N, C-alpha and C positions, 0 to 999 in steps of 0.2 A: 084341709080346705076349710076350715075356720083360719087360718092367718092368711090364704089367698085371697078369700072373702077382705079382711081386713085391709089388706095391703089393697086392692085394686079399688076398695070403696075411699079411702084414705088418699091414692092415686088421681081417681074422677074429681077429690074433692077441690085438691090444691091445681088442676087442670081450670077447674069451673074458675076458681078465686083470682088466678091470675090470666082467665080472658075475661072476666066481668072488670077487672081491675085494668087490663089492658097492660099491663107491667111483666115485661116479662124480665127477670133477675138475671143479669148481663154475668155477676160472678155470684160466687158463694165462702164465703167466712169460713175458715175451716179452724177451730180450737179444740185444745181438749191436753188430758195428760195421760196415756195412755202407760202400760206397763208391760215389755216382754219378759218372760220368763224363758230358762233353754236349763234343762237338767244336763248334770255332771259329774263328772268324775274324778276328781284332777289331786293326787296322792301330791300334798304343799311339800310335805314332809322331805319325800324324797326328791322333789326337786330342789330344794334347797343347800341338799346336803348330796349329790347325786357325783357330781366334782370332785367330792372330797373324799366319797366313798369308793370313787374309778381309782384314782391314784394310791390309794392303798394296794387296792386288790390288786392291781399291775406290779405290784414291787415284789418283787421272789423271795425276798426275806419278811415282806410283811402280811398280815390275815387281817380281818375285820368280820365280823359279824352283827346283825340287831337284838338284843335284846327281844325274847317274846313278850318278859309276862310285866316290863316295868309300866310304870305312867307318863312316864315321857321320854322320849325318842332318846337311848342310849346305846354307846355304840362297845363293844369288845373288842381292844387291836392288841395283835398280836406282833409281836417286833421278834427274831429270832436273831441274835446278836452273834451269838457263836454255837457251833453243833458240830464238835468235829472230835477223831479219837487222837489219843498223844500217843505217840512214839519214841523213847528215848532213842535221844540224838537227833531227832529229824522235830526239832521242837518249834513250836506254829510262827507267823509271821511276830516280827518287834521280840523276839523273845531273847532275856539277857544270860540265859543257863546254857553251861555250854559245859559240853561232856566227860574235857577232861577233869572237871571241877567234885565231879563223882568218884569217891572211893571204893570200892567193891564191897569192902565188906562195913566203914565206919557212915558212909555216905555222903550229903555233902549238908552244912551246917551256913547256913543265908545268913551271909554279911547285915549288920545295920541295915534299914532302910532298906532292903529286900529286892527281890527279883523277878522281874516281869515274866512270866509265861507265855502271855498271851498279850501283845499290843500293835494293832492292825494299823493303828492311828489312820483309820477311814470313819469319820463318823456316819451314821444312820440315822437319817432325817424321819421326824414325824411331821407330814406334810400338812400340817395344819393352816397351812397359809391358802390351803384351796378353801376354806370355808370363810379367811378373812374379807375373800370376795365379795360375799354379802353381810359380812359382819364386821364395824369398823368403832373401837369406844368399849370392846366388851372383855371381858373375864368371862372363862368357864368357872361354874360351882361346883362344887361338891365330885368332881372327879377324885379320883384315888389310880397311881398309880404303885404297881408292885411289880420285884426283880425277881426270880427263881433261876435256882442254879442248881445244877443234878448232874450226877453223875460218877464217877468209882469213886473207890476209898479213899484216893488224893484229895477228892474236895474237904476232905477237913482239915488239909494244911493250908488253902487256898481263901485267898480275900479279891475282892475285886475294888475297884477304882471306878467311880463312874461321874462322868462330866457335859452338865448342861450348857452349851452354847457358849462354851470357852471359859464358863466361868470357874468356882474352885472344887475341885474334887471331892465327894462325897466315898466316903472308905466305909466298906460292909465287909463286917468281918462274920465268915457263912457258919459256920462253924459242921453244919448237915448238910445232907443229900434233898434236896425237895424241887419238884418239878411240878406246872403248871397242869391243867387238865384239857391244854388247847388240840388234842389230839382226837377229845370225846367231840369236845363244843365245836370245833367245824364242822364234823359230821351231823349231831345229835342236836344241837343251838346249847342256848344258854339259856337255862327256864325258869335263875332265879329273882328275885327281885332286888338284890344286895350285890355288893361286888362279890369276890369270888374270893375264899378264904387262903391261907396261908402266905409266903410270899413275903419279901422285905419292902415296906413302903423306902420310895423312893421321893424326893421331894422336888415335881419339874411346874414351873411355873407355864400354867395353857393360857395364851392370851389371844390367841387366833393368829398366834404367825409358827411359821415352820421352827420346829423344835430338832437342834442339834445333837445329838447323845453320841459321846465320844466315850470307851471303857476297856478295862485292860484287865486283866486278870495277872495278880505276882502271890509272891510266898515272900510272907512277911518275914522278916531281919530275926536271925534265932530260929527258925525254924530248923529240921533236918529233913533234907528229901533223901530218897533209896531210890535206888533204880528199880526195885520191886514196886517199886510205886507207880511206875509208867506200864505196869503187866496188864494186857488188856483195858489198860485205862482212856477215860472220854470224859469230857465236860460238855452241858449244855448250860448256855446264858441267853435267858428270854425275860423280854420286859409285855408286862400284859397294863392294859390302861382301859378301864371302867370310867364312858366317858358318857354322862348324861348332857343330854341339848338343854342344857340351863347355862343362862349367863344373866351377867348383873353388870350393869353399865357402868362405867368408872367416872373420876372427876371430870370431866369436861363433857360427861354427856356420851351417845352412842347413838348410832346410825344401823339400820337394817338396810342394807339396799337390798330387794327382791331383781332375782336372774333378771334378761331382757326375755326368755321365755314364761314368765309369770300370765303375761297376756298373751294369750295365742295367735300376735296381732307381728307382720312383718309391716312395716314402713310405713304409710301412712294411716291413722286408727279409722278416717274415712274412706281410706281406699282412694285419692285421688293417686293422681301419675307425675303431675308438679301443681305449679300453683294457677294455672289456667285449668285447670280441668274441673269439672261441675262437681259441684257437693252438696247432692241433692239432700241430705243431714240437714246442714247449714242452712239451705234454702227455706226448707219448712219448718227447724226444729229452734223453740228461742234456750230453751238449755235442756240442759240434757245430762244424767245422772248413772252413774255405771253403781251397780251392786254385786259383792261378789259373798254367796251367804257359804259360810264356813260349819262344819262341824261344830267347833267348837275355835277361839279367838285368843291366840296368847299376847296381840299382839293392844290388849285393851289399853286404853289411855296413852296410847302410843299417838304422834302427833302425824301422821302422814301425809307425803309433798310428794305432787305430781309434777315433774318437770319435761317441760320439750324446749330445745332448742333449733328453730324456725333457720335455716337456712336461703329461704327467698319469700318477695312478699311484693304485694303490688304495692306498696308503699316502700322508697326506697331505705326510708328510716326507720320505718318499724321490722327490726328484726332481734327484739327484747325478748328471754327467754320464759316462755310463759310459768307462771307459776302458780296450782292450784292446792289447795292448804285442808285438813279436815282432821278432828280430830275422832280418834276407833271409838268402838265403845258398843257392847252386843257381840254377836257374832258376824256382822258385816263388815264389811271391807267395802264400802263407800267413796267416790268422790265426784262432786259434781262440779257440771262446767255450767256456768251464768253467761247471764246474756251478755256481760261487755268480753270474758273469756271467747265466749262462740264468736261473737264478732272477730276479736285478733284472731283464732283457729282459722276463720275464715278468711282471712286477710293475707295472710303467711301458708308458709309449705314448710317441710309437714310436719304435723301434727304426732311424734314419735313420740309416747309419753315414758317418760323411766320414774320408778318408784321407789320412795325411800319412806323410813318411817323412826324418828326421831323420839329417844327415849330421854328424860333426865337422869342426869347421875343419880348410881344409886336404885335405881329403875331392875327390876330383875325381869325376863322373857323363857318362859316355859315351854319347851317345843312339844307338845303332845305325840305318841306315837302315833295313836290314830289322828293325823290332820291334816285334812278334804276338801274341799270344795267343793257342795253340793249343786247349787242353782249359778247362774251367770244373767243378771239381768239387766234391764233397760225402765229408765224411767222418762220419761220426754214429755217437754212441754212443746204442743202444736200450735204454729202459729201460721198461716200460711191460704191466700187466697187461689180457687178454681172459677180459672177465667172459661164464660161459657158464650161462646162465638157462637156464629150463623142466625142469630135471630134480628 
C-alpha cells in the first residue's frame, strides 16, 4: 500500500510539472549497464573430448573409461592387439613357422633372426587425431603406455616387436605372463590416482595426432619350440594407455579451438536471418560483453580470440574478418564487443563467432576432471531513445 501511494504521488507530481511547464516530452533517452545472468550446467570436459571418446568406444578392439579419482580428467584406454588360441599346424596370420620344421622328439630350434608367430601386418590406430580438432601445437604430458602379454607356458619363449608410426621397431623380451586387469576396470571403474602397475613400458610419442601401432610376436633365434608347447596354448597382447588431459605448448606456441557447440547458438549470434533483418540488440546496445563462469578455469593466461567471417555486408567493400581478443583470467570466460565492433557487426552478416585460445611456447594446460560452466551472462551498455508520439 505504501509503495502504491508513493507511485501515485510521483505520477501526480510529474503530471503537474509538465502541465505547468507546458512542455510535453517527445522522447526519452535510456542509458544503463544492465546484467543478465542465466544458471547453467554444461560439462565442458565432455564437450571437448566427446568425439575422441566416441571414436574409441565404437572400435571393437578398443575400450575407454574415465578415471574416477584423479584431479585432472584422465582416461584409461585399452587396446586388444591379439587374443587367440594357438593350434599346432594352424599358425596365426603372418607366421613363418611350418609344421614340417618340427621334429616330434627334438622339436624345432629357431635359426638366428627368429621366426614370426604372429604378424598380421594390420596396424591398430589410436585415434588421438579426434583431439587435434581442438588441440593444435600441444603435446601430451605425464601419460604412460604399458604392454601386457599373457597366455599359456609358451609365452616364456616369445618376444614382441612394437612399431609406432612406421618408426624403428622396439623389441620387448617378456619372460613371464602378465595380463592387465581390464575386465575388472571396465565393469567396476578405475579408482586409483596413479597409472596401473605391471606391464612393460612402451615409448609412444603422443602429440594430438592418430598413432599407428603395429606389432609382431616372434620366437627369438636359438629358442627351441616343441609341438607340446601348443597344447591348450593361447596368447593375449594388450596395450593400456594412461592418458591425463595435461598438455604443453610446443616451440611455436599452441591453439585450442573450441568446438562449434561451445556456444549453443547456430547461425547469427543475434538471430538475424540476413543482412536486412532487424537487429534489435544492435539498435539499442553500444557495447556488449558475454561472460561464462566456470567452476575453475584451466585456460588462465591464454589469449581468447573470437573470429567471425561475414559473407554479406551493407557496404560491399567491408567484408573483413571480425576479430575480438581478450586475455583470460580468474574463473571467467569473457569476450567484449566494443562500439566499433558492434557497428561492424550491425553492417555485416552473419556474426557467427568461432573461439580459439592462444598459448605461448612452454605454457601448460590441465583439464580438470570436474570442469563445467555454471552461469552464462551478458553485460550491455544501453543507449537508445524511445519516441513518444501523439502529443
